[in-house]
Each structure stands twice: as structure tokens, then as C-alpha cells.
KEMIVEX-27564 format. One record per residue: x, y, z of N, C-alpha, C in turn; residue in one letter; residue number from 1; chain. Coordinates in pm, whole numbers. Atoms other than C-alpha are relative to their C-alpha. Layout:
<rs>
     nX     nY     nZ    caX    caY    caZ     cX     cY     cZ rest  nr kette
      X      Y      Z      X      Y      Z      X      Y      Z    A NUM     A
...
</rs>
This chain:
<rs>
     nX     nY     nZ    caX    caY    caZ     cX     cY     cZ rest  nr kette
    -12     95    -86   1855   3152   1039    -40   -110   -107    M   1     A
     28    107     88   1866   2811    874   -142    -67     23    S   2     A
    137     56    -13   1510   2629    827     37   -135     55    V   3     A
    -18    140    -59   1478   2323   1039   -134    -85    -67    L   4     A
     93    116     84   1298   2032    842    -34    -97    107    F   5     A
     51    101    -76   1082   1797   1033    -48   -116   -108    S   6     A
     15    104     91   1086   1477    856    -88   -113     71    I   7     A
    118     96    -71    772   1254    971      2   -138    -75    I   8     A
    -35    125     49    825    893    923    -96   -118     66    I   9     A
     88     95    -54    521    665   1007     59   -130    -51    P  10     A
    -53    143      8    626    297   1049    -90   -112     52    C  11     A
     79    132    -48    399    -22   1056     55   -109    -75    Y  12     A
    -54    121     59    584   -328   1013     77    -13   -107    N  13     A
    -74    -23    112    826   -194    780    153     31     39    Q  14     A
   -126      9    -40   1143   -236    975    130     -5    -95    A  15     A
   -104     46    100   1340   -391    690     36    133   -116    H  16     A
    -48   -116    100   1319    -62    481     42    120     73    F  17     A
    -36   -129    -73   1387    193    767    158     35    -24    L  18     A
   -136    -49     30   1779    174    706     29     74   -128    P  19     A
    -26    -94    126   1757    308    352    -70    117     11    D  20     A
     78   -132    -11   1504    567    457    107     77    101    C  21     A
    -78    -66    -99   1719    681    764    148     32    -56    L  22     A
   -104    -22     77   2033    644    559      3    137    -83    N  23     A
     22   -122    106   1919    889    310     -3    154     74    S  24     A
     -4   -129    -91   1881   1149    602    139     35     46    L  25     A
   -142    -34    -49   2226   1091    733     96     55   -122    L  26     A
    -69    -35    121   2351   1146    374    -26    152    -48    A  27     A
     40   -144     52   2179   1500    327    112     98     19    Q  28     A
   -100   -102     15   2413   1780    226    -45    118     87    Q  29     A
     62    -85    -96   2183   1998    441    -21    -58    127    Y  30     A
    -13     59   -157   2217   1934    825   -118     31    104    Q  31     A
     81    -28   -106   1961   2105    988   -147    -50     -4    H  32     A
    142     53     31   1673   1862   1007    -12   -102    143    W  33     A
     47     85    -78   1496   1631   1255    -96   -117    -42    E  34     A
     79    111     42   1347   1285   1190    -74    -62    106    A  35     A
     69     43   -102   1065   1161   1396    -73   -119    -75    I  36     A
     61    138     59    978    801   1324    -98    -38    113    V  37     A
    129     62    -84    630    692   1459    -14   -132    -14    V  38     A
     30    129      2    609    335   1533   -152    -21     40    N  39     A
    161      0     -8    230    276   1474    -39   -148     63    D  40     A
     42    128    -44    213    -42   1661     50   -137    -71    G  41     A
    -53    106     73    460   -252   1461     33   -124     99    S  42     A
    -55    121    -60    532   -613   1571    113    -46    -33    T  43     A
   -118     39     36    854   -633   1413    107     81     84    D  44     A
    -82    -47    -87   1175   -498   1529     33    143    -35    D  45     A
     16   -139     48   1123   -119   1420     68     79    105    A  46     A
    -73    -92   -119   1220     17   1771    149    -34     -3    N  47     A
   -136      3      8   1560   -153   1761     73     58   -107    Q  48     A
    -57    -61    129   1633    -23   1417     32    136     27    V  49     A
     -1   -144    -14   1569    326   1515     98      8    132    V  50     A
    -94    -15    -95   1749    291   1831    155    -18    -41    W  51     A
   -126     -7     64   2058    202   1657     47    107    -78    A  52     A
    -46   -138     43   2042    501   1462     -7     98     86    Y  53     A
    -14   -125    -76   1983    718   1728    121     23     88    Q  54     A
   -133     10    -48   2305    615   1878     94     60    -79    E  55     A
    -62    -42     91   2443    739   1571    -31    162    -22    R  56     A
     44   -131     42   2256   1060   1534   -112     34     83    D  57     A
    120    -49    -99   2038   1240   1806   -116     81    -77    A  58     A
    126    -62    101   1826   1410   1530   -112    -94    -33    R  59     A
    108    117     47   1646   1078   1473    -69    -22    142    I  60     A
     86     23   -106   1361   1043   1727   -101   -120    -23    K  61     A
     83    113     11   1131    763   1804   -109     23     82    L  62     A
    132     -6    -48    768    781   1892    -70   -125     15    I  63     A
     63    123    -11    594    472   2012   -131     -3      7    K  64     A
    141    -30    -25    213    447   2001    -82   -134    -50    K  65     A
     79    117     47    -68    194   1953    -48     20   -146    Q  66     A
     21    -20    148   -169    119   1586   -153     77    -15    N  67     A
    114    -75     45   -413    397   1456    -16     36   -142    G  68     A
     -7    -22    153   -328    402   1091     95    121    -36    G  69     A
    -81    -90     57   -142    643    874     -9    138     44    L  70     A
     19   -148    -26   -298    966    940     21     21    146    S  71     A
    -43    -16   -157   -281    905   1327    162     12     15    S  72     A
   -147     28    -15     86    826   1298     37    132    -35    A  73     A
    -26   -120     33    144   1144   1102    -34    114     77    R  74     A
     51    -93   -102    -66   1365   1328    100     13    130    N  75     A
    -88      9   -125    139   1235   1627    141     58    -14    E  76     A
   -124    -35     54    462   1305   1437     14    156     10    G  77     A
     14   -153      1    347   1677   1377      0     65    134    I  78     A
     13    -55   -124    264   1734   1733    114      2     86    K  79     A
   -117     44    -71    600   1605   1861    113     67    -96    Q  80     A
   -146    -41     77    811   1814   1605     11    154     35    S  81     A
    -57   -127    -31   1005   2142   1617     10     55   -120    S  82     A
    -36    -75    140   1045   2231   1259    -95     88    -53    G  83     A
     93    -91     61    883   2498   1038    -38    -58   -125    S  84     A
     34     49    136    888   2303    719      3   -173     13    R  85     A
     14    144    -29    774   1935    697    -18    -75   -138    F  86     A
     44    106    126    804   1641    455    -70   -123     62    I  87     A
     40    130    -53    613   1328    525     44   -130    -77    F  88     A
    -82     97     77    825   1055    430    -33   -138     58    L  89     A
     20    142    -52    703    667    433    117    -71     13    D  90     A
   -112     61    -33    927    433    568     79    -75   -114    A  91     A
    -53     65    115    973    246    239     63     98    -94    D  92     A
    -65    -85     91   1076    555     57    128     71     51    D  93     A
   -106    -69    -49   1388    783     78     48    126    -97    F  94     A
    -40   -125     58   1549   1117    -22    135     -3    -78    L  95     A
   -124    -36     58   1820   1221   -265     75     60     94    Y  96     A
    -89    -90   -109   2122   1358    -71      4    137    -21    D  97     A
     16   -155     21   2061   1699   -224   -136     56     23    R  98     A
    152    -51      5   1690   1711   -160    -10    107    115    C  99     A
      6   -116    -91   1716   1930    161     63    119    -40    L 100     A
    -83   -129     26   1981   2165     28    -74     61   -102    A 101     A
     86    -82    106   1761   2230   -286   -124     59     56    E 102     A
    116    -48    -48   1464   2293    -77     37    120     76    L 103     A
    -60   -104    -83   1662   2522    158     17    109    -87    S 104     A
    -23   -106     94   1770   2731   -131   -127     61    -47    T 105     A
    128    -50     47   1412   2767   -277    -77     69    123    N 106     A
     79    -47   -102   1271   2855     70     38    142     28    L 107     A
    -40   -130      6   1478   3166     54    -75    103    -63    N 108     A
     67    -84     64   1244   3315   -197   -132    -25      3    I 109     A
    140     25    -10    903   3195    -93    -39     28    142    V 110     A
     40     -5   -130    680   3245    214    -47   -119     39    N 111     A
     59    111    -53    483   3000    438   -126    -53    -84    D 112     A
    127     19     71    182   3008    206     38    -96   -139    D 113     A
    -41     64    122    382   2819    -74     32   -148     31    V 114     A
    -29    132      9    373   2448   -123    127    -23   -101    L 115     A
    -88     33    122    693   2336   -302      6   -147    -12    I 116     A
      0    153     71    666   2026   -511    131     -9    -77    Q 117     A
   -121     57     80    954   1831   -674    -25   -125    -64    Y 118     A
     28    129     87    984   1534   -901     32   -105     94    G 119     A
    -29    145    -64   1002   1158   -788     30   -100    -91    Y 120     A
    -45    110     87   1146    860   -919    -44   -132     64    T 121     A
     40    127    -52    971    527   -902    117   -104    -13    Y 122     A
   -107    103      4   1230    245   -824    -79   -133     39    I 123     A
     54    128    -24   1181   -120   -790     27    -33    148    S 124     A
     -6     20   -130   1139   -250   -459    145    -63     74    E 125     A
   -122     41    -32   1494   -397   -457    109    121    -35    K 126     A
    -67   -108     44   1622    -72   -590    103    -15   -110    K 127     A
   -118      1    124   1801   -215   -893    -66     49   -124    D 128     A
     51    -55    116   1577    -52  -1151    -88    134     21    K 129     A
    105   -117     -1   1416    295  -1218    -95    -39    -87    I 130     A
    109     22    105   1085    255  -1362    -71    123    -39    L 131     A
     69   -127     33    969    599  -1393     50    131     74    Q 132     A
    -17   -142    -76   1059    968  -1307   -105    107    -58    T 133     A
    112    -74     26    780   1191  -1285     39    160     66    V 134     A
    -14   -117    -30    838   1574  -1284   -123     88    -26    I 135     A
    138    -72      2    533   1796  -1182     15    128    -86    P 136     A
     13   -133     64    409   2090  -1374    -46    111    116    S 137     A
     52   -124    -66    376   2443  -1188   -142     40    -25    E 138     A
    166    -29     25     -7   2522  -1136     -4    155     38    R 139     A
     27   -149    -40    -95   2896  -1140    -84      8    117    K 140     A
     99     13   -119   -383   2800   -905    -14   -157     23    N 141     A
     28    142    -31   -423   2457   -730   -117    -25    -10    L 142     A
    137     42      7   -792   2486   -740    -40     67   -147    I 143     A
     77    134    -28   -980   2344   -952     90   -116    -29    P 144     A
    -79    108     32   -677   2131  -1063      1   -107    102    D 145     A
    -20    106   -113   -656   1946   -737   -124    -78     19    I 146     A
    127     65    -13  -1021   1839   -764      3   -120    -82    F 147     A
      0    125    106   -942   1593  -1043    143    -68     10    S 148     A
   -125     70      4   -573   1509   -960     49    -11    148    N 149     A
    -68      6   -137   -422   1384   -645    142     40    -19    I 150     A
   -105    -86      5   -145   1620   -608    124    -83    -41    L 151     A
   -142     57      8    175   1399   -558     -8    -88    128    A 152     A
    -31     89   -131    310   1137   -328     47     99     99    P 153     A
    -18    -96   -114    331   1305     18    153     51     21    C 154     A
   -181    -44    -44    745   1305     36     29     80   -132    H 155     A
    -36    -89    113    736   1506   -294    -42    122      4    S 156     A
     54   -124    -15    588   1800   -134     64     38    146    I 157     A
    -32    -64   -131    735   2046    132    -98     89     34    C 158     A
     94    -73    -26    488   2196    339     38     67    137    I 159     A
    -38    -73   -123    514   2473    617   -111    -34    120    S 160     A
     71     23   -111    397   2429    961   -134     95     -1    K 161     A
    121    -83     27    153   2722    900    -97    -53    -86    K 162     A
     96     52     77    -31   2551    650    -54   -134     44    L 163     A
     42    133    -66    -48   2214    828   -100     53     99    I 164     A
     86    -52    -82   -214   2399   1111   -135     56    -49    D 165     A
    121    -70     83   -442   2587    872    -99   -113    -58    A 166     A
     60    103     64   -549   2270    713    -98   -101     93    S 167     A
     76     81    -91   -664   2086   1022     49   -140     31    G 168     A
    -56    111    -13   -402   1791    994    -71    -95    -64    Y 169     A
     42     86     71   -464   1455    848   -141    -76     57    F 170     A
    128     57    -53   -820   1291    878     21   -140     40    D 171     A
    -45    142    -65   -779    980   1098   -124    -87      3    E 172     A
    128     95     33  -1136    847    997     15    -53   -138    N 173     A
    -13     63    126  -1015    784    651     76   -109    -17    L 174     A
    -71    127    -18   -879    444    577     94      7   -131    K 175     A
    -71    -44    118   -744    573    232    -13    132    -51    S 176     A
     33   -138     70   -704    872     12     29    126    114    L 177     A
    -18   -105    -97   -612   1063    335    111    114    -51    E 178     A
    -81    -92     51   -340   1251    145    -59     79    -86    D 179     A
     95    -77     99   -581   1368   -131    -77    107     86    W 180     A
     72    -99    -49   -804   1508    123     75     93    103    D 181     A
    -90   -101    -58   -517   1669    309     41    118    -72    F 182     A
    -43   -125     91   -392   1865     16   -120     71    -44    W 183     A
    114    -83     33   -752   1964    -83    -12    117    100    L 184     A
     22    -76   -119   -781   2123    267    115    122     -2    R 185     A
   -105   -108      1   -435   2290    209    -22    101    -91    V 186     A
     38    -97    127   -523   2444   -123   -107     92     47    A 187     A
    112    -94    -30   -849   2566     23     26    101    104    K 188     A
    -41    -91    -97   -655   2723    312     76    114    -70    S 189     A
    -48   -129     50   -491   2952     64    142    -25    -70    G 190     A
   -141     44     29   -175   2758    -41     12     39   -160    A 191     A
    -29    -18    142     11   2850   -360    120    -96    -29    T 192     A
    -78    120     42    240   2633   -560    152     52    -55    H 193     A
   -126    -12     69    622   2627   -676     48   -132    -19    K 194     A
    -51    121     56    780   2339   -869    148     18      7    V 195     A
   -150     16     27   1146   2238   -843      4   -120    -93    I 196     A
     21     92    126   1170   2068  -1181    121   -119     -6    P 197     A
   -108    127     -1   1406   1771  -1075    -45    -97     95    T 198     A
     51     81    -59   1361   1460   -910     83     -8    132    S 199     A
    -83      7   -134   1471   1460   -531    -56    -92    102    L 200     A
     54     94    -78   1295   1183   -380     -3   -151    -78    V 201     A
     30    134     60   1262    793   -457   -143    -48     65    N 202     A
    118     58    -43    923    628   -438     30   -146    -25    Y 203     A
    -11    139      2    975    260   -372   -148    -72    -56    R 204     A
    139     73     40    717     54   -573      4   -134     67    Y 205     A
      8    126    -71    629   -220   -342   -127    -84    -45    V 206     A
    106     79     50    404   -488   -474   -102    -51    120    K 207     A
     89     41   -105    110   -466   -208   -134      1    -48    N 208     A
    135    -10     84   -176   -463   -473    -90   -117     76    S 209     A
     81     88    -56   -304   -803   -317    -46     18    135    M 210     A
     43    -36   -125   -337   -653     34   -101    109     10    S 211     A
     85   -121    -12   -522   -353    -49   -152    -49     -8    R 212     A
    137     12    -16   -898   -340     14    -68     97   -116    N 213     A
     48   -112    120  -1033   -189   -313   -122     52     15    P 214     A
    123    -69    -30  -1381   -130   -195    -15    109    107    F 215     A
     -3   -128    -78  -1297     65     89     93    107    -45    T 216     A
    -58    -77     89  -1051    243   -124   -118    105    -87    M 217     A
     82    -82     93  -1347    342   -364    -77     84     98    Y 218     A
     89    -75    -81  -1566    430    -54     75    116     38    D 219     A
    -89   -139    -33  -1280    692     37      4    107   -106    S 220     A
      9    -87    106  -1273    813   -312   -113     88     12    F 221     A
    137    -57    -14  -1644    883   -280    -19    105     96    M 222     A
      8   -102   -117  -1619   1046     49     57    139     -3    K 223     A
    -88   -132      4  -1343   1291    -22    -43     74   -129    V 224     A
     44    -87    112  -1469   1382   -374   -137     64     34    A 225     A
    133    -76    -34  -1836   1458   -216     38    141     59    Q 226     A
    -24   -115    -58  -1682   1709      9    112     95    -62    R 227     A
   -111   -100     70  -1397   1845   -222    -58    105    -49    A 228     A
     70   -138     63  -1637   2099   -367    -79     75     92    V 229     A
     78    -64    -95  -1794   2209    -40     85     83     84    L 230     A
    -80    -60   -128  -1670   2453    239     23   -104     89    P 231     A
    -65     97    -72  -1458   2255    476      3     51    143    D 232     A
     -4    -71   -123  -1529   2312    854    146    -22     74    S 233     A
   -133     41    -64  -1183   2145    937    114     88    -37    R 234     A
    -87   -108     29  -1006   2448    802      7    102    104    I 235     A
     -9    -77   -120   -894   2668   1091     29    145     -6    T 236     A
    -45   -131     14   -815   2982    912   -121     70    -86    V 237     A
     84    -38    106  -1061   3228    720     59     -5   -147    P 238     A
    -54     19    128  -1004   3179    345   -110      3   -115    S 239     A
     78    -34     97  -1186   3299     50     -6   -125   -102    T 240     A
     -6    125     83  -1097   2962   -134    -93   -110     77    L 241     A
     90    100    -83  -1302   2753    149   -149     46    -42    N 242     A
    147    -29     46  -1632   2769    -33    -37   -111   -102    K 243     A
     64     77     77  -1859   2599   -252     43     15   -140    K 244     A
    -54    -22    141  -1740   2517   -614    -94    -87    -80    Y 245     A
     87     73    130  -1943   2413   -938     97    -65    -62    E 246     A
    -98     76     82  -1709   2143  -1051    -46   -151     13    H 247     A
     39    125     32  -1801   1818  -1211    104   -120     60    D 248     A
   -101     76    -58  -1621   1550  -1008    -29   -149    -60    M 249     A
     20    117     47  -1774   1263  -1208    114    -62   -109    N 250     A
   -144     74    101  -1473   1211  -1479     91    -36    102    P 251     A
   -118     47    -95  -1234   1186  -1178    -37   -131     53    F 252     A
     37    122    -65  -1450    928   -997    -12   -116   -109    L 253     A
     10    115     79  -1514    725  -1305    137    -46    -28    Q 254     A
   -147     27     -2  -1124    708  -1354     44    -74    147    S 255     A
    -21     70   -126  -1103    617   -992    -65   -135      1    A 256     A
     65    124      4  -1355    340  -1036     67   -103    -81    L 257     A
    -76     70     63  -1144    189  -1300    122    -47     54    M 258     A
   -124     19    -89   -830    209  -1090    -46   -130    111    S 259     A
     46     88   -118  -1030     37   -797    -24   -147    -58    V 260     A
     34    109     57  -1178   -223  -1026    118    -69    -43    L 261     A
    -90     74     19   -848   -315  -1147     84    -87    104    G 262     A
    -48     77   -130   -731   -410   -797    -87   -118     24    V 263     A
     99     96    -42  -1045   -592   -723     20   -136    -90    A 264     A
     14    102     99  -1042   -801  -1045    140    -76     24    I 265     A
   -135     59    -22   -653   -875   -992    -13   -100    131    M 266     A
     29    116   -125   -765  -1025   -648   -102   -103    -10    Q 267     A
    111    115     65  -1005  -1241   -840   -148     25     80    N 268     A
    153    -35    -42  -1321  -1055   -674    -88     30   -112    K 269     A
     76    -16    138  -1505  -1106  -1000   -150     49     15    I 270     A
    124    -40    -15  -1853  -1093   -881    -31    133     59    E 271     A
      6   -129    -71  -1798   -805   -643     42    122    -69    E 272     A
    -38   -117    108  -1633   -611   -939   -124     13   -105    S 273     A
    104    -23     85  -1907   -674  -1153   -121     79     59    V 274     A
     95    -81    -89  -2158   -539   -878     42    146    -10    R 275     A
    -42   -139    -28  -1959   -231   -821      9     77   -139    L 276     A
     37    -67    124  -1933   -158  -1200   -132     37    -48    F 277     A
    135     -5     25  -2296   -194  -1251    -62    106     78    N 278     A
     71    -94   -104  -2387     20   -945     63    151    -19    K 279     A
    -56   -117     10  -2107    297  -1017     42     68   -122    E 280     A
    -34    -50    146  -2067    321  -1391   -101    119    -15    S 281     A
     72   -135     16  -2184    663  -1492    -74    -19   -151    Q 282     A
     80     22    140  -2321    517  -1833    -30   -152    -40    K 283     A
     27    136     32  -2461    211  -1995    116    -70    -43    E 284     A
   -117     78     56  -2233    -75  -2074     34     16   -147    K 285     A
    -18      2    165  -2274    -54  -2456     49    150    -17    N 286     A
    -63   -147     44  -2163    312  -2434    145     16     -3    Q 287     A
   -126     -7    -14  -1817    224  -2342    103    -48   -120    F 288     A
    -84     47    110  -1524    190  -2586    122    -78     83    I 289     A
    -98     90    -50  -1237    -71  -2517    102     90     67    P 290     A
   -112    -60    -53   -969    206  -2454    -34     54    137    A 291     A
     54    -59   -125  -1192    347  -2157     34    -97    132    E 292     A
    -28     99   -103  -1083     34  -1940    147     15     25    F 293     A
   -137      6    -33   -717    111  -1954     56     64    133    E 294     A
    -35    -13   -132   -686    285  -1623    -16   -100    106    P 295     A
     -1    110    -60   -750    -54  -1481    149    -48     30    M 296     A
   -128     16    -28   -387    -88  -1506     71    113     44    C 297     A
    -50   -121    -64   -236    155  -1257    108    -38    114    S 298     A
    -88     27    -97     23    178   -997    -58    -69    129    Y 299     A
     66     54   -104   -249     59   -766     -2   -161     -6    L 300     A
    -11    150     20   -255   -294   -937    137    -48    -41    S 301     A
   -139     79     28     42   -434  -1156     61    107   -121    F 302     A
    -42    -65     77    141   -119  -1348    143      4    -26    R 303     A
   -141     21     19    508   -171  -1283     54   -129     15    Y 304     A
    -15    135     -9    501   -542  -1282     86    -33   -148    W 305     A
    -62     14    124    786   -548  -1566     92   -122    -13    Y 306     A
    -91    104     10   1019   -830  -1466    -27   -104    -97    D 307     A
     43    106     94   1007  -1129  -1709    -93    -97     89    K 308     A
    100     85    -71    863  -1348  -1426   -126     71     44    E 309     A
    124    -62    -20    621  -1087  -1313   -103     14   -133    D 310     A
     80     -6     96    507  -1054  -1662    -73   -121    -42    I 311     A
     51    149     12    432  -1430  -1700    -94    -14     90    E 312     A
    117     19   -103    240  -1415  -1386   -126     88    -42    K 313     A
     98   -107     57     34  -1112  -1515    -67    -72    -99    V 314     A
     88     71     98    -75  -1310  -1829    -52   -134     57    F 315     A
     54    139    -45   -102  -1654  -1655   -120     21     99    S 316     A
     83    -25   -102   -295  -1523  -1348   -115     92     -5    D 317     A
     98   -112    -13   -460  -1182  -1391    -70     -5   -131    F 318     A
     69    -19    117   -539  -1182  -1758   -126    -54    -15    Y 319     A
    130     70     -6   -796  -1458  -1747   -114     56     96    P 320     A
     91    -73    -67   -966  -1275  -1475    -64    114    -44    R 321     A
     54   -103     71  -1007   -977  -1663    -95    -36    -97    F 322     A
    104     65    126  -1156  -1195  -1957   -141    -29     80    E 323     A
    126     67    -59  -1400  -1350  -1705    -84    132     51    L 324     A
     49   -112    -36  -1481   -993  -1570   -101     51   -110    F 325     A
     61    -54    105  -1570   -861  -1903   -111    -88    -70    F 326     A
     97    101     48  -1753  -1189  -2015   -131      3     87    N 327     A
    108    -11   -112  -1969  -1171  -1679    -87    127    -24    N 328     A
     97   -140     50  -2084   -807  -1802    -71    -22   -113    L 329     A
     73     22    126  -2188   -959  -2130     59     65   -121    G 330     A
    -75    -41    112  -1925   -830  -2355     27   -112    -91    Y 331     A
    -37    103     77  -1861  -1009  -2664    158    -24    -18    D 332     A
   -156      8     -8  -1502  -1150  -2733     56     70    -91    N 333     A
    -56    -76     60  -1415   -911  -2981     47    146     94    Q 334     A
     -5   -110    -89  -1477   -616  -2730    102    -53    114    F 335     A
    -93     60   -111  -1301   -831  -2454    144      4    -47    I 336     A
   -140      1     37   -984   -876  -2654     60    138    -20    Q 337     A
    -43   -117      4   -966   -511  -2737     31     74    143    K 338     A
    -32    -70   -131  -1013   -392  -2390    121    -67     85    A 339     A
   -121     67    -53   -770   -642  -2257    149     54    -73    C 340     A
   -126    -52     44   -519   -510  -2503     33    133     67    Y 341     A
    -22   -153    -59   -539   -154  -2373     48    -27    150    F 342     A
    -42     24   -142   -522   -292  -2004    148    -54     15    I 343     A
   -126     75    -20   -218   -514  -2062    104     35   -111    F 344     A
    -98    -16    118    -56   -357  -2359    163     22     43    K 345     A
   -141    -51    -42    257   -229  -2163     75   -149     44    R 346     A
    -48    134    -30    316   -587  -2039     19    -99   -135    H 347     A
     -7     58    133    253   -720  -2401    118     30    -56    L 348     A
   -117    -72     63    519   -490  -2530    150    -67     75    F 349     A
    -92     42    -58    753   -604  -2263     48   -159    -28    F 350     A
    -25    143     42    690   -967  -2331     46    -30   -122    R 351     A
    -19     24    112    737   -947  -2671    165     39    -24    N 352     A
   -131    -30     15   1090   -780  -2629    100   -113     80    K 353     A
    -62    109    -81   1183  -1059  -2371      3   -107   -111    Y 354     A
     -9    118     82   1092  -1319  -2626     75      9   -135    K 355     A
    -50     -8    134   1197  -1174  -2967    121     91      4    Y 356     A
   -104    -99      5   1468   -942  -2870    -50    152     -4    G 357     A
     35   -144     21   1470   -563  -2871    -52     33   -126    R 358     A
     30    -57    131   1478   -506  -3239   -120    -50    -53    R 359     A
    110     62     68   1238   -769  -3364   -125     44    106    L 360     A
    109    -33    -87   1024   -726  -3049    -73    138    -17    G 361     A
     34   -146     22   1010   -343  -3106    -74     19   -109    G 362     A
     73      3    108    898   -408  -3455   -131    -45     23    F 363     A
    137     58    -31    621   -632  -3345    -98    103     71    I 364     A
     73    -99    -96    523   -365  -3089    -49    109    -84    N 365     A
     51    -98     87    507   -110  -3347   -121    -28    -74    Y 366     A
    116     46     86    264   -307  -3570   -123    -14     91    L 367     A
     91     11    -72     57   -364  -3250    -67    138     38    L 368     A
     27   -161    -51     50      8  -3165    -88     47   -139    R 369     A
     76    -71     98    -70     98  -3527   -142    -86    -17    K 370     A
    137     51    -25   -329   -176  -3507   -106     47     80    K 371     A
     67    -31    -92   -451    -57  -3193    -59    138    -34    A 372     A
     52   -137     47   -500    320  -3347   -126    -32    -68    A 373     A
    132    -13     80   -790    195  -3537   -103    -98     77    I 374     A
    111     82    -86   -959    -25  -3261   -106     83     52    L 375     A
</rs>
């Protein structure tokens, strides 16, 4: 019997992205699927968009609810689904047309305890540029790797209803990191791992860094990390993996701190960022080397701001804020310039190519990289 895929699509004021998302389902080579769009209290015309697609294809369903957040929307979609395999697809992302066909073929050789993970492609908001393609590596054991690595974007993982039920669904009390929290419990429930080494979905890079709450994000990092290594009562099945682990979460949290600080400084929250760094940093200020601040440039902040206009904004608006942050911490000018090199080096390389051309700009970047090797 053909597997029925349930595609859960939370939507909050993203009606303008829904056509790309739903068109990607209509284009699937594999036809046995249902799409459940959960309108999580949107004030735009999301309902009208979905109704128009429902007239074309009855496999597309609409659930309307009061705003409760991403986890709440996903959980409601799960409850009203009929499939045995699930993909959690955000409204601004979409699938390649061969995605479900590839998954269906692989499901013939695995059981319900297997998470199937596949590659994803970062694309620009307007879909006119491929920014990066990520192909995951197969893990012999999800634990302990998942303690230090957020597994992947939700729509690049196919999960069984059995594992969803075992994990206890998404945590509606978390304001962010709900996906990492969910996959942690899935792993502790006994999930194993299989990789399809090709990109099957698109991850649209939407510049929403200025609307994120970095401090709420860090609170979620802390909360999930603290319970990651402990037995979890939300898991509904007996599992030998649901136990206490002796695993140091501090390196992951230090990296998370840098990513969160990158967002906060970008938002010009300098004083708050200094306080957070002083409170949460795991070593003294003078023990850091400049390269350790590179994670401040992440997909959460301005990692993929590579258009010519974007790069100019990065250097005119954001660069001075990072200089001010380091200055307020008491670092000297030499350290500040080195740290900023590591944070902004990708944008510097792109700017040189825009300014001097690919050949000369590439040579200048080569010299910069050689110089950085001895910093």
C-alpha cells in the first residue's frame, strides 16, 4: 500500500509565500499526500489563498485557529491528519517535485523507527539565487550528536506518526528552539537515522533577523540544553535511551551565545549584549581569541546578506555596532579589528569582488586569508 504523507504547514501572516509552497505539492511526482495548512490567527488573506487551492485539489485542507505559536499550529495539524509519515513544512519553504517520490522509495526499506533526513538548499527570498546546499551525514547514533547539533530544518526530515506520538509532540511553552527540543525527544524515544544524500527541499532565506528576540532565544537555548541530558517525562514510550547522560553542553551553549549576540548587536542592543556576554561567557574576556567570535555571523543574523546593496548595509550599519560592542567590553583596537575580520570576512570577500572584479578581488581575498591565518 502506498504511504500517505501528511504535510503540516503552519501559517501566520505568510499568505504571500503560500502559492510557492502549495504549488510544490501539486507538482509532486508522488501523488498520495495530504496538506494541512494551519492558519494560526493570521490577519492577512491566508484563508482566501488556501480556499483557492482547495478548489483545485481536495488534498489541501485548512484549519483555522487562534494564534498560539508554531508548536501549537503543528500540534493541531498532527491531530487532524491521516498520514503515517509526516513533513513539517513552513509556509515560506517548498519541496522539489521528486521529494515525496524519493522518500516513498526509501520507506520501502526502513521501519517506523527510522528518521529519514535529506539535503536542503538555501535560496534567496525572491528565489533568484542559490545561497548554499547542505547535505547531511548519516549518524550511526543520534545520541550524543544531537546534544550539540540542532539536527536540521524540520522540512528536511521525514518522521513516522509512531515516533511523533512517542515523543509527546511539540512543546507549546517554548518560544523558539521547539524543533531542537522535539528532535531530542525523538532521538531518546529510540529513533534511528537514514540519509538521502541529495537536496530535496528548499529553505527560503527570509531576512527576519531584525524581528527576532535574541534574549528569548537564548533563554530557550538554556532551557532545552539543561533538560537535554536528563530523562524526559514527556516521552510516552519505554526507552533505554531516555536516561541521564554525562555530556558537557557548555561548548554548544557558548556557540549559541555567540549566535544570539550577533542578532542582538545587529539590532543595536549594545548594552544588553554586553551584559549577556559578561553574565553567560564561560571564560574571562582576556582568554578569548578573535576567531572565537566568528559564530556571531550566522543564518540567524546576516550570514546570507550577499547582494551588493545588502553588503553595503552590513558595513555601514552593522559593522560599527560590533566595534562598539567590543570597545564597551574593553578590548583594544587591534583585537577589535581582528574579531571583526572573522565576523565579516565573507562580506568583505564579496565586497572586494564587487569592487575590483572576480580576478583582482579574488587575489586580494587570497592575501587577506593568508594574513588571517597568522592572526
